[in-house]
N, C-alpha and C positions, 0 to 999 in steps of 0.2 A: 890463559892471558890470549887475550887476541892483539889480532891474524897469532898464529900459536908461533911458539919458538919451545926454547926450550928453560926454563926456568926452575931452579934450585927445589927439588921439593923431600919430603920427606921418603926413606928409605919406602916405606909401605904403601906409597901411594901406588893405586893402580889408575888406570884409565873406566873410565865411563862407559866409555863403549873405545871397542876395540881400534874401530881406523878411525876415530878422534883423535889429534893432538894434542888438542887446548881442554882438553875437561877432567880433571882428575877427582880422585874421592880418597881422604885417610881416617885415619883417624877410626872411635867406636860411635855406630851407629845402633840403634833400634830396628828392631826388623821388620822393615813397612816401613822405616822415615824417609829411605830415598829409594824411589822406584824410575823404572825407566821401556819407555815401552819406545817402538818406533814404525816408522810405514815405508813405505816407497820411495816420499818423498819429503817427508823428513822427522825428526825426531824431538823425544823430549823424557826431561827429568824432572819429576818431584821433586821437594826437598820438607820436610815434615810432616801433615798427620795429613795426607790426600786421601779417602778414603771408598773412592769410586773403584770399582769393578774394572780387573785389566781388560775386558769385555769393551766398556763403555771407553776409557781411556785409549782404546787402539780404534775402534768407533769413531771416535770426536777427531783422533788426531789427522784419520784419513781423511774426515769431512776438513776440515779447519785449512791441512792440505790441499788438497782441489778449489775448498772456495775464500779463503784469505782470510775469515773468521774466526782470529785467533783466540780471538776473546773468549770466546763456548767453554775453554779451558780454564777457563777459573770462577765455574762455577759449578764444580763439583762439590761433593759434600765433606766436608774439614776445611783446615786450614795452612796452605804452602805453599811455597815458591815453587813456581813453577819456572822451568829454563826449555826455550825450544832450539831447537838449528833446521835452517832448511835446507832445500837443499845445494843452494847456492851460493852456504855459506853462511849464512847470516844468520848473529843468532839476537834472540832476543826475551827478554830476562822479564816478568810478573809478579812484584809482592800480593802478597794475599790480601786482603780488602784491610782489618786491624790494624796488621805489620808486624804479627808476631812472628815471622820467618823476615826477617832484613836480605836483602843482599848490601857487599860492598862493592866497593867499587876504586880502582887505582891510577892513574897512567904512569906510564911506567915508556918512555920516548913517544914512539908515534903509537904504542902497543895500548891496552886496557886491562887489568886485574880486577878480575873475578873473586867474588870467595865470599864465604858464608861466613865468614870472623876476621872481623875489620884490622886484625894481626895479622892473618894470614896477608887480609892483601897489602898489607904496607912493608912486610918479608920480601914477597914474591915481586912489588912494584921499587922496588930495593931503594927506599922513601923514606929508611931511619931508624921509622917510630919513633920518633921526637912528637912528644904530646904538644897539644894546644891547647893556651893555655885561656884562651880567650874563651874558647869552646868549654870550660872545664869552669871556669867563671860562668856562667849565662845557665848551667846546670847544675848550679850550686843554687844562685840565689834568681833566676827566671826561666823556673823550668817548664811554666805555662804560660812562654813565651819562644818555643821552636822557634816561630820565624825569624828569631836575631841569627844564632847561625844555620838557617836554610840548607841542608844536604849534611854538614861536618860533625867532623865525628871525633873523640878525642884524641884520635894520632890526625897527626895536620897530616896534608895529603891524599887524607882518605876517604870520599864522600859514602854517605848511606839512601838506597834507593831504602824510602821510607814504604809503607802502609798507604794501597792503593796504586803503586807508581809501577812505570814501563820501562824498559832501558833498551834501545836496540844499535848491536854493531855490524855495521856492514863489511865485509870482505872487507874492505878500502881500511878499516879503522875506524872510517867515518860514526860520530855516536851522537842518539837524541834518546832524550828523556823526557815522559811526557805524563798523566798521571788516569789511567785507564780506568779509577775506580772512584768517583768523587763522592758517592753517598749522601747527597741531595736527596733529602724533602719529598715524597710528591702528596704538592697541596690536592690531590683526590682522592688521595687515601684512605678509606677510612679506619676505625681502632678496631669493628670487630673481624673484617676483612685481616687486617695484622696482627691481630690475636690470635687468629685460625693459622696465618704464617708462619710464627713464631711456637707455636702449637708444634707443628706437624714437622719444622726446621729441628727440635732438640727432641720430638722423639725421634727421631729416624738419627739423629746426632747420637744418641742415647744405643739404639739396636746398633747399630753400626759398630758399636766399638763394644758392647758387651756380646753380641756374636761372632766381634772377631778378635779377641786375645782371649789367652787360658784364663789371667785375671785380671780383675780389674775392680780399686778401693776406688777410695769417695774419701773427700773432707769430708765434715761436720759439721761444725759449727754450734749452730741453732741456728744463723742465717737466714734467709731467706734466697740468696744462690745455690749454695750448694746443698744447702738441705733438700731443698726441690732440685737437684740433679739427682745427687742420691738417691729421692726417692724414683723419679724415674728409672736409674740403670736398676734398683733393687725387682722393679717388677719385668726388670726384660733378661734378668739377672739369672742361668741355671742354678749357678748354686747360692748360697748367702752374702750379701753386698758385708765384706769389711769395710768400715767407715772409722774414722779418726777426728777423734775431738782434742784439743789440745787447754791443758788447763792449771796454772800455776799455783798453787794452796796457797798465797801468801802474798801473792798478788793474781786476785782473783779475774774477768775478765766477764765476764758477767753468762759466756757461752759456756758455759758445764750444764747447767739446769739447765735452757732451755732444748741443749741437745737430749738429756735425759729422757724430756718429755716427748720430743716427737720420734723418739728412735723406740719408743714401743707404741706408736702408731705407726707405724710402716713396717708392713710384712715381711721378711728376707731379708732383714738388715741390723748385723751383729755390729755393736756401739765398743768400739774400741779409745780412751784413756789412757793420750799421751802428758805425765805431767809433766814440768815444770822442777826445776829447783834454782840455787844462783850457781852452780855455770849453764841454766840455759838461761841464762837469763842479759838482755838486752846489750851492748857493747862489751861482755867476757869470750876472753880468748879469740881477739880480730886477726891478732895474725897466726891463727889456722886457714883462713881462707886459703880456698886454693887461685891461682889468679883465673880474670874474669877477663870479660875480651873487651868488655868496654867498664867503666864505674858503675857501681854497682850498691845503689846506698841499703839494700837486702844485709850489704857486707856486713850490716852492725847487729844485727839480727839473726848473725851465720848462727851462733853455737842453739837458740830454738831451733832455729830448721834441722842443722842436723840431727836431731835425738829429737823432729818429729820425720823425718827421714830413714833413719836406721827403723827404727820403728813398723812403718809404715813397709819396709827390706826388708825385713826377717819376713815376713811369711812370702816369704818366695815374689820373683821380678812379676812388672807387668803393667798396668796404663793405674794412673792415678788421676783421678776428676777432683777441676778443684773450679771453685766459684765466680774467676778473673776476668772481668769484663762486665759481670753483669751490672755492680754501682754506674761502669760505664754510660752505657746503653739503657738501662729499664729508671735511670733513677734523672734528679737536673737540678746541673748547676746554677747557683742562684743569675747569670750570667741571661738562662732561659725567662724570669721576667722583663727581658726588655725586648720579647721576640716575640710576647702577646699582642699587643696593642694593635700589630700590622692582622695578623693570623686571625684571633679569636674578641679580640673590642680589649675597649679599656674594658668596659665592665667586670669583665675576666681580669683583669690585672690588677684589679683595685681591688674583687675575690680575694685573691692567689695570695696578692701584699700580705694582704693584712696578713691570712691564716698563717704567711711562712714568718713574720715578723713579729706575730703573737709566741709562736713555739720558738724564736732567738731570741725571744728579749731585746727586740729591738724595736725605734721606733714603730708604724706602719707608714707614718704619712712619709715618713724620711723611704724610705723602702721605695715605697711607692715610685715619688716625683725621683730618687736616684736610676731608677726601668724606667720614666719618658723620657730624661737626662741620655741615657745611655743606648736608648733610640733612636737618638741626632748624632749624635756624636760617632762622626765618620773613623775608619780602624787608625789615621794617617793624623790624627790628635788624639790619641791613645798612645801610635809611641813618643810624640812629644811629651806627652808626660808625664811616661816612662822615664824617657830621658833623664827629665829633673828632675826624677824620687832616683835614679841611681850618680848626681850627683851629691845628692842629698836626701840624704837618705830617713824614713821615718824614724821615728825613735818610738812610737807604740804598734803591736802585734798589729796584726792584719787581724781583720774582724769579718766574722758573715758580709754583714752590710758591704764589707771595701770590697767583695769579690761581685757583687754588684758591678760589673765591669769589662771591660775587651780581654780580658783578664788578673787573678789575684794580682795588686798591688809588689813589688820586693818592699817587708818587713825592715824590723831594726839589721835582716843579719848581710843588708846587700853591708853595711860597713866594718864589716871581716874582711873586705876587699881593699886592695891598697885603690889610693887616690888616680892613680894612674892605670889601674885595669877598671876603676868606674868608670872611666871617662872617655878607655875605649868602648864598654856597652854601650853610654849614652851613646858616643856617637856611630855606631852600630841602629840602633833602634833610631836615633835620622835619618836614619841614612834609608832606613827600612819605611821613615814616612816619608819620603819623597819619593818613596815609590810604590807606595802603600796603592789599589785600588787604581792601579796604570794597568794591567793586562786584561785580557780577551776575555777569560772566562770569569763570572759576576762572582761577588768578593760575599762569603758567607755570613748569617747575622751572628750578632756576638754570644746565643746561646747556641745553634750551630755550629761554631764554631771550639768552643767550649766542651762542649757534647767528645767533636773529634780529637781534642787532643788529652781525656781523660780516655778516652777507646787507644789512641798512640801511646800512654804511658801504661792500661793496663798492661798492651799486647806486651808493653818492656821486659813486665815486671815477670811475666807466666814465662817471656823467651829465659829471662835471668835463670827463672826457676828449673826448668828442663834443664841446663846447663848445668846449673849444683846438684842436682836430682844425679846428673847422666852418671855418676860412681858408684852408686844406691844400686844402679839395674834398674831404678822409677822411672816412669818417663809420665810425666802432668802432662793432660791434657783440658783443654778449659775452653767448651763447648760453647761457650758463651760466645765467646770469638771467631769461629766460624762465620765459614764466609756468608753463607748463607741465614743466618742466624742473627749475626750483623744487619744485611740488607735489609728484613724479615723488621728490627725493630728502629731500624736508622729511615725505612719508607716514610714512618708513620711525621708527622713535625712531634716536634719536644713539646708544643702544648697541648696538643691529644693525647700523648701516650705519658704522661704528670697531673699530679693533682693533687696537690697539699692537704687534703685530706684521705690519702688512699696512697697506700705504701706500696711502691710500681706494680700501677694496674692496672698496664701489659703483661708483664706476666700474671699475676693474679688469673683473671681473667683467659689469659689462654691456657693453663694446667688445672682450673679450677676440674675441680674429678678426678687428677690424676695424683696434686699434691694433697696431703688433708690441709683443712680450711685453715688450722692452728699455723698454720707455719707460713703461708700465703698472709696471715693478720701480723705478723710478727712489725712491731715495728721500730726495736731495736735495734744495735750490732753492737759488737764485744767491743771495753773499751780496756786497749791495754795502755792502758799513759800508764800507770800504779807499776807496770813492771819495763817501764821508762827508767822513772823515777828511781826504782830503787836499784837497776840495774846503771845507771848514769852515777849514784854513792858510792858506788862498790869499787867503780875503772877510772873515777875520773882519776887517780892518780896516773895512770896506764893513759889516758888519755892526754893531761895535758903533757908529757913528755911525747906522746906521738904531735901531740901539734906543733911543740916546740923544737923539732925539729921536723918537719913537713917539709916535703918537697914545693908543694903549695908553696910556701913561701918563695925557695927558693924562685920558680919562677917565676913569683911576680906577682901572686895569683892573690893571698891575702898577707893580712897583719897579724899573726897568731895570737898577739897580747889582747887580741880583740871579739877573738872567739873565744880566748879559757874568760876572757869577763862572764863573754854567757854560756857559759858552761860553770860558773860559778854559780851562776845566777840560779839555777837546772839544779849543784848539787845541792842549796839552799828552799830546795820545792819548791822556788818561784815561776809562774811560768815561761817559758824558756821554746824557743822554735826550733825544737826537735827533728820536723822533714828535714830542714834547711842544715841540720849538723850531721843528720843521716847522710844525706848528700855529701857532704862536705870531707865527714872521716869514709866515706864510700870512697871516693876522688882522691883519698889517700892514700888508699891499702893499694887500689890502684896501679898509681903512680909507685908504688915502695915496692909490690910485683913485678915493674917494668922496666927496671933500670933507673929512680927516679923522672920514667918524664924524657931520656934525653936519649935514647938509644934502646930499642926493643931487643932481649938477645935471646 
């Protein structure tokens, strides 16, 4: 709490530094998750996965305290939230570029409360912990438009410092907020150079982790991302690497056959199969979830996740590698087509547009024309169009071609919201339209913006996984979300790092010779939709009861009968917006665990 005060802290809270009265820590942390360093004129604390040596941290802190270049401290290997305190009392926080380790803050009179959990910030600031219905509604139907509720959280009065952002609080209490890491592409970056930088960043990330932990395990779905990381880890691990693939015999996702084949190609890797059953299906035992800090769409697959984590934890505590972030950094959202004319020319757009259209079985002419139209569409117009769709929700499910836009439009799930809430979100969209592109910083292109949004979503997914796994003694790490890996990928413009004819060409080029070629050529991903349909049928009655009593309805967010109608379509095996349903149920579970959104306890 800045300026310092005496907040009501838990009994096990201890000062981070004995001489400082405002920064405290409590709860369970993994060894090395919180690190501190001091010098004559400043001190710092990192929260997350800072992989720099203590000597490097101490030397760089002394240099920054001398010349004022504090952002060099954000370039250490790993991913972490960095907080510094100068000898004059000024406090500055920097989040990691991906946003995996955010900071939350709230006002308490003339003071600012900061915390690594939103619920802690709400409690210490005395905001009451009421839910923010508008943010919850936007989370459910507009997850790809974070600009609607920029910086707000599901808790009223609590703000989030997101990826690549910084916050400074002066001794007087004055607060300043800015973006220190925009992750802009460099038009002069070359493919070969970027592939080498990615190779160096990933191999370093692996060696630092396998060399610094007694036990390292890995996901091994047979997909390109997690399998590549497992192969790199097996090369640097002194012990056989335990890798884990999940398989449901009655609803196979298609991963097991690839995992078995690839495991045989990687020396030093030991494959473990976690077999699902009826109890591990989506939507089972949703009431068993531990309270989350923010709404978690992954709560609906909590039973499957707990099964996987308990299997991993049976071998002991340690670091567990995941491939989260790989898709966001190395694949291209449909809106990237609109970036091609300016960067690579119309001929490249026609080539890529035709190829992607044929893969998706849509009209090549429509795909190319939509991309050209998007390239000429200002962001403010996209906000106006979003407002209209919120007021009059579409009846058709969003398709791939619809996503050749600034953001995928809301689908029929927008009709789940009450009329009043849809009007409120529409007005927010119009407010964003009026102020769009008016800032001094240049606006990102549709493709670059979409990549960044997907990166932020991946970071949030990984953050929630870390918290879920904490009680199992397992510490998930996502090397693709490390700062240097993110910078290596995003420095290259999307048009140069993607190709419809090659799967993740930047990763394939960067890891050739380190990962089996068959892994780098896999074009498919596991499909878990069979589990979704099987699970929703078995849990339909429980979900209906939950929706009929949902606190989201009490807050004026949803009309339960409309959601139940969509649920019935899913039970019948018809196309259903499962991602939106998962976000809604995650919000409902979160509200139920926090006093129906009225006040935190």
